[in-house]
C-alpha positions in Angstrom: 77.3 52.1 111.3 74.0 53.9 111.5 71.1 51.1 111.7 67.9 52.9 110.7 66.1 49.5 111.1 67.4 47.6 114.8 66.2 45.0 117.1 66.1 48.1 119.7 68.8 46.0 121.5 72.4 47.8 121.0 74.2 44.8 122.2 72.0 42.1 119.9 72.8 44.4 116.9 76.3 44.5 117.5 76.0 40.7 117.7 74.3 40.5 114.4 77.1 43.1 112.9 79.7 40.3 114.2 78.2 37.3 112.5 77.8 39.2 109.2 81.4 40.1 109.1 82.4 36.6 110.0 80.3 35.1 107.3 82.1 37.5 104.7 80.4 41.0 105.1 80.3 42.6 101.6 78.6 45.9 100.0 75.2 44.2 100.8 75.8 43.6 104.5 73.4 46.4 105.5 70.4 44.5 103.9 71.5 41.0 105.1 71.3 42.9 108.8 67.9 43.9 108.2 66.7 40.4 107.3 68.3 39.0 110.4 66.7 41.6 112.4 63.3 40.9 110.9 63.7 37.0 111.7 64.5 38.2 115.2 61.7 40.5 115.5 59.2 37.6 114.6 60.3 35.9 117.8 58.7 38.8 119.9 55.3 38.9 117.5 54.8 34.8 118.2 53.4 34.4 115.0 51.3 31.3 113.9 54.1 28.4 112.8 52.4 28.2 109.5 52.9 31.9 108.8 56.7 31.2 109.8 57.0 28.1 107.6 55.5 30.7 104.4 58.2 32.9 105.3 60.9 30.5 105.4 59.9 28.8 102.4 59.5 32.0 100.3 63.0 33.4 101.7 64.9 30.1 100.8 63.0 29.9 97.3 64.2 33.2 96.4 67.7 32.8 97.7 68.0 29.8 95.4 66.3 31.6 92.6 69.0 34.4 92.2 71.7 31.8 92.6 70.6 29.6 89.7 70.1 32.7 87.4 73.1 34.8 88.3 75.7 33.0 86.2 73.4 34.1 82.9 72.4 37.7 84.1 74.6 39.0 80.9 71.8 37.3 78.8 68.3 38.3 77.6 65.3 36.1 78.2 62.2 35.4 77.3 59.3 33.7 79.4 57.0 31.3 77.5 53.5 30.6 79.1 51.1 28.2 77.7 49.2 24.9 78.5 50.8 21.9 80.2 47.9 19.7 78.1 48.8 20.7 74.7 49.8 17.6 72.9 52.9 17.3 71.0 50.9 17.2 67.5 48.9 20.1 68.0 49.8 23.2 65.9 50.4 25.4 69.1 53.4 22.8 70.4 55.0 23.4 67.1 54.6 27.3 67.1 56.1 27.3 70.6 58.8 25.5 69.8 59.4 27.1 66.7 59.4 30.5 68.5 61.7 29.3 70.9 64.4 27.9 68.4 64.3 31.2 66.8 64.7 33.4 69.7 68.1 31.4 70.6 69.2 32.2 67.4 69.0 35.9 68.7 70.8 35.0 71.7 67.7 35.0 73.9 67.4 32.3 76.6 63.9 30.7 77.3 62.2 30.2 80.4 59.4 27.8 80.9 57.2 26.5 83.9 59.1 23.3 83.4 55.8 20.9 82.4 54.8 19.4 79.4 52.7 20.9 76.7 53.8 24.2 75.8 56.3 24.4 78.3 57.9 21.2 76.8 57.8 22.6 73.5 59.6 26.1 74.4 62.5 24.1 76.3 62.6 21.8 73.2 62.8 24.6 70.9 65.4 26.6 72.9 67.6 23.4 74.1 68.5 22.7 77.0 71.8 24.6 77.3 69.5 27.7 76.7 66.8 26.8 78.7 65.3 27.6 82.3 62.5 26.0 83.9 60.6 27.2 87.1 58.5 24.4 88.1 55.9 24.4 90.7 55.0 21.2 92.6 51.2 20.4 92.6 49.8 17.1 93.8 48.1 16.0 90.3 50.3 17.4 87.4 53.5 19.3 86.5 56.7 16.8 86.2 59.3 18.3 84.9 59.5 17.6 81.1 62.2 15.1 79.9 64.1 18.0 77.8 65.1 20.1 81.2 64.8 17.5 83.9 67.8 17.0 85.9 69.2 20.1 84.3 70.9 22.6 87.0 68.6 25.4 85.7 65.3 23.7 86.4 63.9 25.2 89.9 61.2 23.6 91.8 58.6 25.8 93.5 56.3 25.4 96.3 54.6 28.9 96.0 53.0 30.3 92.7 54.0 33.8 94.1 57.6 33.0 94.3 57.9 31.1 91.0 55.6 34.3 89.3 58.5 37.0 90.6 61.2 34.7 89.3 59.5 34.5 85.8 59.3 38.3 85.6 62.1 39.6 87.4 64.5 37.5 84.9 62.4 38.1 81.9 63.2 40.7 79.0 60.0 39.3 77.2 56.6 37.5 77.8 55.0 35.4 75.5 51.4 33.9 76.1 50.6 30.8 74.0 47.0 29.5 74.4 46.5 28.1 77.8 43.5 28.0 80.7 43.3 29.8 83.7 47.0 29.7 84.5 48.3 31.2 81.4 45.4 33.6 81.4 46.4 34.8 85.1 50.0 34.9 83.9 49.2 37.2 81.0 47.1 39.4 83.0 49.4 39.9 85.8 52.0 40.6 83.6 49.9 43.1 81.7 48.8 44.5 85.3 52.6 45.1 86.5 53.7 46.8 83.7 50.6 48.9 83.3 51.1 50.1 86.7 55.1 50.4 86.7 55.7 47.9 89.0 57.4 46.0 86.5 60.2 47.0 84.0 58.8 47.8 80.4 59.1 44.9 78.3 57.2 43.1 75.2 54.3 41.4 76.0 53.3 38.8 73.2 50.1 36.7 72.7 50.9 33.9 70.1 48.7 31.3 68.7 49.2 29.1 65.4 48.3 30.5 62.3 45.0 28.7 61.7 43.6 30.0 65.0 42.2 32.8 66.5 42.6 32.3 70.1 44.1 35.4 71.1 42.3 37.5 68.6 38.9 36.5 70.4 40.6 37.4 73.5 41.9 41.0 72.4 37.9 41.2 71.0 36.9 41.1 74.4 39.4 43.2 75.8 38.5 46.2 73.4 34.6 45.3 73.4 34.3 45.3 77.1 37.1 46.7 78.7 38.5 49.7 76.5 34.7 50.6 75.2 33.7 50.8 79.1 37.1 53.2 79.6 38.4 50.3 82.1 41.7 50.7 80.1 43.0 53.9 78.3 43.5 53.1 74.3 47.2 53.6 74.8 47.0 50.2 77.2 46.5 48.5 73.9 50.2 49.3 73.1 51.5 47.2 76.0 51.0 44.0 73.9 51.2 42.3 70.7 48.5 39.5 69.4 49.9 37.4 66.5 49.7 34.1 64.6 52.7 34.5 63.1 56.1 33.2 64.7 58.3 35.7 62.7 56.3 38.5 63.9 56.4 37.4 67.5 60.2 37.4 67.4 60.4 40.5 65.6 58.4 42.1 68.3 60.6 41.0 70.9 64.1 41.6 69.1 63.2 44.8 67.8 62.1 46.2 71.3 65.9 46.1 72.2 67.0 47.7 68.9 67.9 50.9 70.3 66.2 51.0 73.8 68.3 49.1 76.1 66.6 49.3 79.7 65.8 51.9 82.2 65.5 52.6 86.0 64.6 55.7 88.0 67.0 57.9 89.7 65.4 60.2 92.3 62.4 62.0 90.6 63.9 61.0 87.1 63.4 57.8 84.8 66.7 57.2 83.2 66.3 55.5 79.8 69.6 53.6 78.7 70.0 53.5 74.6 72.0 51.3 72.6 73.3 54.5 70.8 72.8 58.1 70.9 69.8 60.0 69.3 70.3 62.8 66.8 69.2 66.4 67.8 66.3 66.4 65.6 65.1 62.8 66.9 65.5 64.2 70.7 63.4 67.4 69.6 60.6 65.3 67.9 60.2 63.1 71.1 59.9 66.2 73.3 57.1 67.5 70.8 55.4 64.0 70.5 55.6 63.0 74.4 55.4 66.2 76.3 52.1 64.8 78.1 54.5 62.2 79.9 56.7 65.1 81.7 55.9 66.4 85.1 58.1 69.4 83.9 61.4 69.8 82.1 62.3 68.2 78.9 63.6 64.8 77.6 67.2 65.3 78.0 70.2 63.4 77.2 72.9 62.5 79.7 75.9 60.2 80.6 75.7 57.8 83.5 74.9 59.0 86.6 77.0 58.6 89.9 73.9 56.7 91.5 74.2 54.3 88.8 77.7 53.3 89.9 76.5 49.7 90.6 76.2 48.8 86.9 79.6 49.2 85.5 79.1 46.9 82.5 76.4 49.4 81.0 77.9 52.6 82.1 79.2 53.6 78.6 75.5 53.5 77.2 73.9 57.0 76.3 71.0 58.0 78.4 67.8 60.0 78.1 66.8 61.6 81.7 63.2 63.1 82.4 60.7 63.6 85.0 58.0 60.8 84.0 54.5 61.2 85.5 54.4 57.8 86.6 51.0 57.1 85.3 50.5 56.6 81.5 52.9 53.5 81.1 50.9 53.0 77.7 52.2 55.9 76.5 55.9 55.3 77.8 55.7 52.2 75.6 54.8 54.5 72.6 57.8 56.4 73.6 60.2 53.3 73.4 58.5 52.3 70.2 59.3 55.6 68.8 63.2 55.6 70.0 63.2 52.2 68.4 61.8 53.2 65.2 64.0 55.8 64.5 67.0 54.7 61.8 70.3 53.4 63.2 73.4 55.1 63.0 75.6 53.8 60.2 78.9 54.8 62.5 77.7 53.3 65.8 78.2 50.0 67.1 75.1 48.5 68.6 75.5 46.2 71.8 74.5 42.5 71.1 71.3 41.1 73.3 73.8 39.6 75.6 74.3 42.8 77.8 70.8 43.6 78.8 69.9 43.5 82.7 66.4 43.3 84.1 64.2 43.0 86.8 60.6 42.7 87.7 60.6 45.4 89.9 62.0 48.8 88.5 65.1 49.7 90.1 64.8 52.7 92.3 67.7 54.8 93.3 67.7 57.5 95.8 69.4 60.7 94.8 72.2 62.4 96.9 
């Protein structure tokens, strides 16, 4: 086996491979080998013990996260952010609970931060069986709420960054209810990752109670200070929705997967998976309306590519393939919205939400 990443000690590399084979090997043995090589290289680097503790804890938290989420990878999930300080008699609490309850009825699981306030409302609305919690250990707050406490789907994190990775990698939608610095940080980071292509495209909703203007006031700032100053593009406003209506928020999430399924890069092409194929006139309209997104060529239909063989459960889905410029993600969201606006074929069977797979870092596959 060719080692692209090595300890520079052939005998030691062979010993690592022996340990991997003894542990069971598998199709991802090459990546495990690289992680073991990295660990051994740190011995030579002589890093500070505190740095090693960060790396060690991060790896353990991520490994455990994927273990917990793995049995539920066939289910779509929505992450719900919001304040831990929201009292249970507040309209925002009722709004969050109602939203999660309605999302569960559509087959979505809910991921929260596991604390009280909006987080408890989300777990309460979805119900324990359809809830995850990514709790953060803080010295002054954030004990697990009594809805999710003791559940196997509750994960306790030491670091915010591993917790955020879990939120976004496993989510198919993000909804922010009113909250403080933490909620705004999570909302802006989600927008940043989607806007820059470092996260898979997904619906982002800012939801408050019907008698409030919480996020409308925030949006006024975005338009007045960011858009007018050309710090963002007009199309970036398509990346999110602000609403005080629970049903509108639910529709924003559910309709995103009406005809769109998921996407990933294969070589220099973006492959968009669809719930059902497009008609020729629909494809033509996409090419006319979104030619500005293409490096060259056209948006063309295709079947599953050989480089996607690792996803046999969705191999049957029809696809579109095109060379996306990887810059204008707001326009890419507009393309997805256009696809979802096309009428559903009467003869096609649309896959249920349970088949969706997501990842916070878009899958990139090297073409052969």
